N, C-alpha and C positions, 0 to 999 in steps of 0.2 A: 935371700930368704932365710929366715930363722928356722932351724931344725928343732923339733919338739921331742925327738927320740923315736926309735923304732922306725925310722924312715919317713915320719910324718912331718909336714910343714904347717905353718900357721896361716898359709894362704887360704882365703875364703872363710876364715873363722871370724865371727863377730865378737865384739867385746860383750861381756855380760851386761844385761840391763837390770836396773833395780826392780825387784818384785813389786814394790809399791806402785810404780808407774804402770806396770802391766795390769795390776788389780784395779787401779783407777779407771783404766780404759775399759775393762770388762764391766765394772760397776756402772759406768756411764751408759753402756749399751743396754744393760739389763734392768736398770733401776726404773721403777714405775714413773711415768710422767704425770704426776698428780700434784695438786696443791699441797697435800699432806707430805708427800715425799720431799718437796722443795723446802717446806718449813722444817722438817726433820733434819735435812742436810744443813740448813743455816742456823738452826736453833743454838748450838753450842757457841757460835760466834756472836750471835745477837744477844743471847742471855748471859753469856759468860760461863766459864768453867764451873764455878761454884753452884750457880743456879741450875745449869744443865745436868749436874749430878743428882739434883733433887727433883727435877721435873722433866717429863718427856712428852712431846707431842704424840698423841695416840689416835686421834680420829679427826675427821672434818665433815661438816655438813653445811651446805649452803654458804660456804665461805668462812664459817666460824670453826677455828681449829681448837679442839679440846686438848688441854695439857694436863696430864695426870701428875699430881704432886705427891711426894712421900708423906705429907701430913697436912692437916687443915691449916696449920700456921703458915706453911709454905704457900698453900693455895690462896690464903687471904693476902699475904704479902705481895705475891705476884699479881693478884687482882688489883691491888692498890698501885702497882707499877705499870699497869696496862697502858696508861697514857704515854709512858716512855717506851715500853716494849713494842707496841703495835706500830708506831711510825718507824722504829728501827728495823722491824721485820719487813715492813713494806719497802723500805729502802734497800734491804738486802735482796729482795725479790725483784727489784726494778730491773727492767731489761730482759727478764725471763718471760716464759709463757704464762705465768700466773701473777704478773706484776699488779694487775687490777683485781685479782680474785679474792684477796684476803679481806674479809669483812670485820673480823674480830677474833679475840682470843678468849677462851673460857677455861678457867682453872678449877680443877676438882681435886679433892683429897682422895686418892685412890692408890695407896701403897702397893696393892697387889699387882697393879699394872706397871709399876716402875721397878719392882724388885728384879734383880738379875739372876 
């Protein structure tokens, strides 16, 4: 048995665990179980890092998720990309509790809701 000093041993001590894994476990327990929360979680992966910085899912009504964009230009571009983004989001949600709940994406120019 290895001695740690002052008569203590390392018996019974666990190795430190990464904080990120502990936070992920807590987040999974307390995160709201809604379509919006699921879309918010998968949005950066589905949209890509560049788009995710410019637009955030902010609300949901009747299966349509509203995504607030930093400018009208971004809102228009993403609206034009909806035919690509919607199937990718549905695929990302597949297997989860909201796999069939996403009806559409709505893009708005609302910089106030996306500012950090």
